[in-house]
Each structure stands twice: as C-alpha cells, then as structure tokens.
N, C-alpha and C positions, 0 to 999 in steps of 0.2 A: 463463316456462314458470319458472326453480328458484324462482319465491316459494312455488310449490304446494310445496317440500318444505322450505324452509327458515322459510316466513313469515314474509319478509321485505317490509318493504316499504315505497320510494323515491317514492311520494307521486306516481307516473306518472312517473318522472324517467328518462331514456334515461343504460346504465352509463354513457359517454362522459360525461354531465351532473355526476354522484355523482363520476368521475375528478376533472374540473376543477377541482369546488369542495374537495376533499380532500385531492390525492394534489398535490407537489410533487416532480417527479422533477428529479435530477444526473446532469451527463455531467462524464467528464473528456477523453476525444478521442471525438467521436463526430461524424463526417460526417453520416452518412444518417441521425442524430435529429436536426441543426441543415439540413438538407436539409427535411424533415417537420414542422419546428417549429409548423406552424399545424395539421397535424392531428393532434398533440398538446397543441398548446393553445397560445401563446407566451404568458400567464402561468404557467404551471408547468413552465416548466424552469427551471432553474441552473447554471450553469458551476462546481466543483471544480476548488483546485487540486488537491488530495487532498495534501500538504506537512503532514507528512513521510515519509509512506510511499514507499518503491524503486518502486511501479507509480505514481506520478507522473512529470509532466512537468518539476515543478523543475528547473533554474532557467530554461528558455527557456518557461515557458507562457503564457506572454503573445503569442511567437515562433509558437507552436502555436496560439492558441485565433487568436490574429488570420489565420493563414494556411485555416485553418477559415473563420471568417466570413466575408473574401473572397472562395473560392472561392467559400460559397453569397448571396452580394453580402446579406451583409445591415444593413438599416439602421440609423445611430445610433442609432433609439430600442428597436427589437429587441437590440439589443447589451448598450444601458444594464439591459433586462428583463431578458436573461437573464446577464448580470455580478454585479450589483450588488441593481437594485431589486426584483426579485423574490424575493429571500431578504430583505431589507428588510423588503417587509409580510408575507410569509408568519410570519415571527422577532417581529413589530413591534420593530424593529431598530437604530437608527440609528448606522453607525460616525463619520458627521460630524459629532456632534454629541460624538466621543472626540476625532479628527484631521479636518481642516479638511479637503475636497476637493480643494484646491489637491496636499498631503501627499501623499494619500492614490492617487495615480496611477504607474503603473511607473516612469515617468523620476523621479519624486521619492522613493520608495520606495528605487530603488535607488540614490541618489546619498544617499541615509541613511544605509544600509549602507553604504556604498565602505571603510568601516575592517574590514569583517567578513571573515572568510574564509568568502567561501561557496561553495568548491569542496567535486565529489561526491566521495565518502568513502566505502568499504565500509567498513562497524561489524561485519565478523564475526575483524574481529582485535583486537577487543580483549579483555582480561582481566581481567571484573570480578572479587569477592572473590566469594565461593558466601555469605559468611555476609549480609552487605550487599544483595548486588548493585548492587553501582554500583562502575564505574571507581574505584580511589585520586584522590588529589586532585592526581597530577603533572599530571593532566588526561586525554585523550582521545588524545594525540600523545604523551604520556607511554609510556601503556599500549600501543600499538604497537611504540614501541622495545622494550617490557621484553618484550612476543611477540616480535616480533622475535631479538631476542636470544637467547633460553630455548629456541624451541620447533624440537623437534628435525623436518627436511624430512618424514617421515610423519607428526606428528603424535605425540601422546603418550599411552602407556599412561599407566592406570592411574595408578600402582603411582609413575611418573615424573614425577605432576606437578608442578611447583615450589610452593613453598605460600604460601600470602595471608601478609604480613607482619603483620593485626590479626587474620586467626580461625584462621592455621597449617594452613586447608586449602586440597590441590590446587585450584587455580583453573587456569582456558580449556576448550576444548573436549578430554574426553580419547575418544584412539580406543578401539573395542575391542579386548581383547586378540586376537591372531592366534589362529585356531579351529585345531586340526589337520586337515588338509587330508584330505578324506573319498572313498576311490574311491568309484567308483559299484559298488552290487549288484550283486556275479556269482554267476553259478547254477553248482555243478559241474554236468561233463555225464553225462548218465548212458546207461550201460553196460544193452544184453540183450546177456543174456547166450543165447547159446543153443543149443540141448541138444539132443541129436539120438538116438533111441532107437531 
C-alpha cells in the first residue's frame, strides 16, 4: 500500500522478510522478547550487557540473563545464537580468534579479573578538572576522598568552589546561588464607594 506513494519496490517481499534480512535487534533484559523470539526471528536477536552504562545489569548480567532464558526454556543452540553467534555473523567478527573460547566463559573471565575491583560505585562524586575534564592522577578513589573533604553538605555555591591545582578554575558541581523567595502575586482589594444622592 505504501509503495504507491513511497515508490519503494521490495520485490514482492513481506515487511517481515525485509526486517529479517536487514535488522539485528538487541535486548538487555526482555522476558517477553525472549518468549517471542521465534516471531521476531531467532537469527535477528542479540543479547547485550550494555556495560558500562548505568542501566546495565552488570555485574550480575549472566545470572539475570540465565533466569530469563531458563524461564522461557531456551535451548543451548538458541542461547548461543542470541549471546554471541548472531553478532559474530552480522558483524563478521570472530572474538575467539583473539581469546580462546574456553577463556571467554563467564567463569573464566571472572577468574581472570579476580584481583580487580569490580564493585559498583557511584561516579557522581568525582571532581574532574574543568580544563581537562579528567579526574586528577591520584585516581578516582582520591577524587572521592577530596570531594568528601571539601564539599559542604548542601553543595557549593559557584563562588565557593575549590580551585583545581592545574587550571585554577573551580571544580566539582556547583549548586546555583539561592534565589530570593518570591511571594505569590497579590491583588489589591477593590473598594467600591457607594454614593447616595
């Protein structure tokens, strides 16, 4: 129907066929999408961890994904397609040419990162240099310590922010200066003078 005004010719193919030839979908946590995987097209679905974004399931992504896959009775061949094989095919990339498959399992990767701190931390308390936009060399934990030492309870006023040793500009997030409180507009009472004649 749309072809009459878009002048597109898909060679008689259905929209679902075009979709399956040209689109790769991905999900972070989507129990309904996994349940409907055959309607969508099992070869067009990829799971993504979305690390390091704050909305990712990291560091418990494998366990949460396993729950969804188990709840929907997804067989191993389909798990392999959704977790890595589809992405490998669509992007013509073989990660196992760089990291052997046995070293790329969840268990192997966790063992390899055993001496790294992978705890979840808030990054909102870092104080980057305004000039370089980087946290100073003392590291992120040092920036958090500095922030805790100098930040007033309610935040900084723009004029009170500490200066960066490198650029001399104020660092950290400034809260706006307090504005005078405005009272709601008031109307003057209207008086009606009655005259008698």
